[in-house]
C-alpha positions as CSV (number, residue, x, y, z in Angstrom):
1,M,77.2,53.0,112.1
2,S,75.7,56.1,113.9
3,L,72.1,56.9,113.5
4,A,73.0,60.7,113.3
5,R,75.3,62.3,110.8
6,H,76.4,65.0,113.2
7,G,77.6,63.7,116.6
8,T,77.5,60.3,118.3
9,G,75.6,58.8,121.2
10,P,71.9,58.8,122.3
11,A,71.6,62.6,122.5
12,A,72.8,63.2,118.9
13,A,70.5,60.4,117.7
14,F,67.5,61.8,119.6
15,D,68.2,65.3,118.2
16,A,68.4,63.9,114.7
17,F,65.1,62.0,115.0
18,L,63.5,65.1,116.6
19,S,64.6,67.2,113.6
20,Q,62.2,65.3,111.4
21,I,59.2,66.8,113.1
22,H,58.3,69.8,111.0
23,P,55.4,71.6,112.8
24,V,54.4,73.9,109.9
25,F,53.7,70.9,107.6
26,M,52.7,68.4,110.2
27,L,50.1,70.4,112.1
28,P,47.5,70.6,109.3
29,P,46.9,66.8,109.1
30,V,46.9,66.4,112.9
31,A,44.5,69.4,113.1
32,A,42.3,67.9,110.4
33,S,42.0,64.7,112.4
34,A,41.0,66.8,115.4
35,F,38.5,68.7,113.2
36,G,36.9,65.4,112.2
37,A,36.5,64.5,115.8
38,V,35.0,68.0,116.6
39,L,32.4,67.5,113.8
40,A,31.1,64.5,115.7
41,V,30.3,67.0,118.5
42,D,30.1,64.5,121.4
43,F,33.5,63.0,120.7
44,A,35.6,60.6,122.9
45,L,38.9,62.3,123.6
46,P,41.0,59.1,123.9
47,L,39.9,58.0,120.4
48,A,40.6,61.5,119.0
49,V,44.1,61.5,120.5
50,L,44.7,57.9,119.3
51,H,43.8,58.9,115.7
52,M,45.8,62.1,115.8
53,A,48.9,60.2,117.1
54,T,48.5,57.6,114.3
55,A,48.2,60.3,111.7
56,F,51.3,62.0,113.1
57,C,53.2,58.7,112.7
58,A,52.2,58.6,109.0
59,L,53.5,62.2,108.6
60,Y,56.8,61.3,110.3
61,V,57.2,58.4,107.9
62,A,56.7,60.8,105.0
63,H,59.3,63.3,106.2
64,V,61.9,60.7,107.0
65,K,61.4,59.0,103.7
66,D,61.5,62.3,101.8
67,G,64.7,63.3,103.5
68,Y,66.3,59.9,102.9
69,V,65.5,60.0,99.2
70,D,66.4,63.7,98.6
71,F,69.7,63.6,100.5
72,H,71.0,60.0,100.4
73,L,69.6,58.9,97.0
74,R,69.1,62.0,94.9
75,G,71.7,64.3,96.4
76,E,69.1,67.1,96.2
77,D,69.6,68.4,99.8
78,D,72.8,69.9,101.1
79,D,72.6,68.2,104.5
80,H,70.4,65.8,106.5
81,P,70.6,65.1,110.2
82,L,70.0,61.3,109.9
83,S,72.4,58.8,108.4
84,A,71.0,56.3,105.9
85,R,70.8,53.8,108.7
86,G,69.1,56.3,110.9
87,C,66.5,57.0,108.2
88,R,65.8,53.3,107.9
89,V,65.4,52.9,111.7
90,G,63.1,55.9,111.8
91,L,61.0,54.5,109.0
92,V,60.7,51.1,110.8
93,G,59.9,52.7,114.2
94,A,57.3,55.2,112.9
95,S,55.7,52.6,110.7
96,A,55.5,50.1,113.6
97,A,53.8,52.8,115.8
98,F,51.4,53.7,112.9
99,F,50.2,50.1,112.4
100,A,50.0,49.6,116.2
101,G,47.6,52.6,116.2
102,C,45.7,51.1,113.3
103,A,45.4,47.9,115.2
104,A,44.1,49.8,118.2
105,L,41.5,51.5,116.1
106,W,40.4,48.2,114.6
107,Y,39.9,46.8,118.1
108,L,38.3,49.9,119.7
109,V,36.1,50.9,116.8
110,D,35.9,48.5,113.8
111,P,38.0,47.4,110.8
112,I,36.9,50.3,108.6
113,A,38.4,52.8,111.1
114,A,41.8,51.1,110.5
115,L,41.3,50.8,106.8
116,I,40.3,54.4,106.3
117,T,43.5,55.4,108.1
118,V,46.0,53.2,106.3
119,P,46.0,55.3,103.0
120,G,47.7,58.1,105.0
121,W,50.8,55.9,105.5
122,L,50.7,54.6,101.9
123,I,50.8,58.2,100.6
124,G,53.5,59.2,103.1
125,Y,55.8,56.2,102.4
126,N,55.3,56.4,98.6
127,H,55.5,60.2,98.2
128,A,59.2,60.0,97.4
129,P,60.4,58.8,95.0
130,Q,57.1,57.5,93.4
131,L,54.3,60.0,93.7
132,D,56.4,63.1,93.7
133,L,57.6,62.5,90.1
134,H,54.1,62.9,88.6
135,P,52.1,66.2,88.7
136,V,49.0,64.6,90.2
137,G,50.9,62.7,92.9
138,A,53.2,65.7,93.7
139,T,50.3,68.1,94.0
140,A,47.5,66.0,95.5
141,G,49.4,63.6,97.8
142,Y,49.8,65.8,100.9
143,P,46.3,67.4,100.5
144,A,44.7,64.0,100.1
145,G,46.4,62.8,103.2
146,I,44.9,65.7,105.1
147,G,41.5,64.9,103.7
148,I,41.9,61.3,104.8
149,A,42.9,62.4,108.3
150,L,39.7,64.5,108.5
151,L,37.5,61.6,107.4
152,G,39.3,59.2,109.7
153,G,39.0,61.5,112.7
154,F,35.2,61.7,112.2
155,Y,34.7,58.0,111.5
156,V,36.5,56.8,114.6
157,Q,34.0,58.8,116.6
158,T,30.8,57.9,114.7
159,S,31.5,54.7,112.7
160,T,30.0,56.5,109.7
161,L,30.6,59.2,107.2
162,T,28.2,62.0,106.3
163,L,27.8,64.4,103.4
164,P,29.0,67.4,105.4
165,V,32.2,65.7,106.6
166,V,33.0,64.5,103.1
167,A,32.4,68.0,101.7
168,Y,34.7,69.5,104.4
169,A,37.4,67.0,103.4
170,L,37.1,67.8,99.7
171,V,37.1,71.5,100.2
172,F,40.2,71.5,102.4
173,T,41.9,69.1,100.0
174,T,41.2,71.5,97.1
175,I,42.5,74.5,99.0
176,L,45.7,72.6,99.9
177,C,46.2,71.4,96.3
178,G,46.5,75.1,95.4
179,I,49.0,75.7,98.2
180,K,51.0,72.7,97.3
181,T,51.2,73.8,93.6
182,V,52.7,77.1,94.8
183,D,55.1,75.3,97.1
184,D,56.4,73.1,94.3
185,A,57.2,76.1,92.2
186,T,60.0,77.0,94.7
187,D,62.0,74.0,93.4
188,Y,61.2,74.5,89.8
189,A,64.8,74.6,88.5
190,Y,66.0,71.5,90.3
191,D,62.8,69.6,89.6
192,K,63.1,70.3,85.9
193,S,66.8,69.2,85.9
194,I,65.9,65.7,87.3
195,N,62.7,65.4,85.2
196,K,60.5,65.7,88.3
197,R,57.2,66.6,86.6
198,T,55.4,68.9,89.1
199,V,52.7,71.2,87.8
200,A,55.3,74.0,87.6
201,V,57.6,71.9,85.5
202,V,54.7,70.8,83.2
203,L,53.0,74.2,82.8
204,G,55.7,76.7,83.7
205,R,55.8,78.7,86.9
206,Q,53.4,81.5,85.8
207,R,50.7,79.1,84.6
208,A,51.2,76.8,87.6
209,R,50.6,79.9,89.9
210,Q,47.3,80.6,88.0
211,V,46.2,77.0,88.4
212,A,47.0,77.2,92.1
213,H,44.9,80.3,92.4
214,W,41.9,78.6,90.7
215,F,42.3,75.7,93.1
216,M,42.0,78.0,96.1
217,I,39.2,80.1,94.6
218,A,37.2,77.0,93.9
219,G,37.7,75.8,97.5
220,M,36.6,79.1,98.9
221,A,33.6,79.3,96.5
222,A,32.5,75.8,97.4
223,V,32.4,76.7,101.1
224,V,30.1,79.7,100.4
225,L,27.9,77.6,98.2
226,L,27.6,74.8,100.7
227,A,26.9,77.2,103.5
228,G,24.1,78.7,101.3
229,L,22.7,75.2,100.6
230,G,22.7,74.3,104.3
231,V,25.3,71.6,104.1
232,F,27.7,73.7,106.2
233,P,26.6,76.1,109.0
234,P,26.0,79.6,107.7
235,T,29.0,81.0,109.6
236,A,31.3,78.7,107.7
237,A,31.1,81.3,104.9
238,L,33.4,83.5,107.1
239,A,36.3,81.0,106.5
240,P,36.8,82.1,102.8
241,V,36.7,85.7,104.0
242,A,39.6,85.1,106.4
243,F,41.6,82.9,104.0
244,G,40.8,85.2,101.1
245,A,42.6,88.1,102.8
246,V,45.8,86.0,103.1
247,F,45.3,84.8,99.5
248,V,45.2,88.4,98.2
249,V,48.4,89.3,100.0
250,S,50.2,86.1,98.8
251,R,49.5,86.8,95.2
252,R,52.1,89.6,95.3
253,A,54.7,87.4,97.1
254,A,57.4,85.1,95.7
255,E,56.6,81.4,95.8
256,K,58.5,80.7,99.1
257,Q,56.9,83.6,101.0
258,A,53.5,82.9,99.4
259,T,53.7,79.3,100.6
260,M,54.4,80.2,104.2
261,L,51.6,82.8,104.1
262,L,49.1,80.4,102.6
263,I,49.9,77.6,105.0
264,R,49.3,79.8,107.9
265,G,46.2,81.1,106.2
266,S,45.0,77.5,106.0
267,Y,45.2,77.3,109.8
268,V,42.9,80.3,110.0
269,F,40.6,78.8,107.4
270,L,40.4,75.5,109.4
271,A,40.0,77.3,112.7
272,V,36.9,79.3,111.4
273,L,35.4,76.1,110.0
274,V,35.9,74.4,113.4
275,A,34.2,77.3,115.2
276,A,31.4,77.3,112.8
277,A,30.8,73.5,113.0
278,W,31.2,73.4,116.8
279,F,29.1,76.4,117.8
280,Q,26.7,76.8,114.8
281,P,25.7,80.2,116.2
282,L,23.3,81.1,113.4
283,R,21.3,77.8,113.5
């Protein structure tokens, strides 16, 4: 049986596996891992790359499993590049690479470095069809994975966790919970038809959008507060200003357009936090 649904041979299989790399959604967790390393300031680049690559493998598992469930099991998607066998091969290969990365972290750092990374794979593999059926799992799974990537990226450099890095992870997770709530509303009709209990299905699209806004407002307010208390560098307060501009524009957009705006806004939000943490120009 072919690994790809469209075409045969190694080239078709390669293209099908390559199609499961979704930069818009895969960049934030990998970037969060890099941010964790940057927070360590004097970081070892090989360890940072190793952790980012391991986080990437967990994300790849999540996307392949999600596509397998949505197309081959649920019939939700209209098409999928990988055959059912191709999905299984992709899951095994990416999982093997992930756990090889964890083994390397165990050897090069310590067991905790591996254990703090494993939840990323657990979330990715179990997102569909387990976690995505419940409003908490559907909303918080992806953001929590990003928070874990940030914590892991820092830990592999320092073998410890500090208050600021935990606060960064919680803030970014909160912001992304809001974005994920908006994103889930784009599939409101279908999710409701299969009893997939996202926040939009449980509360309705309008109230879900309000909840999403409060998540993002809470995350931005927390950054300002923590910058004022000295937990974050003072210039970190510029991150909510940058993201807030995107947030205001997104409020007038439909869910799909708002999601794309907010995801890109989260890149800017993270970039400003990285600059503040790295340069700390006002300290």
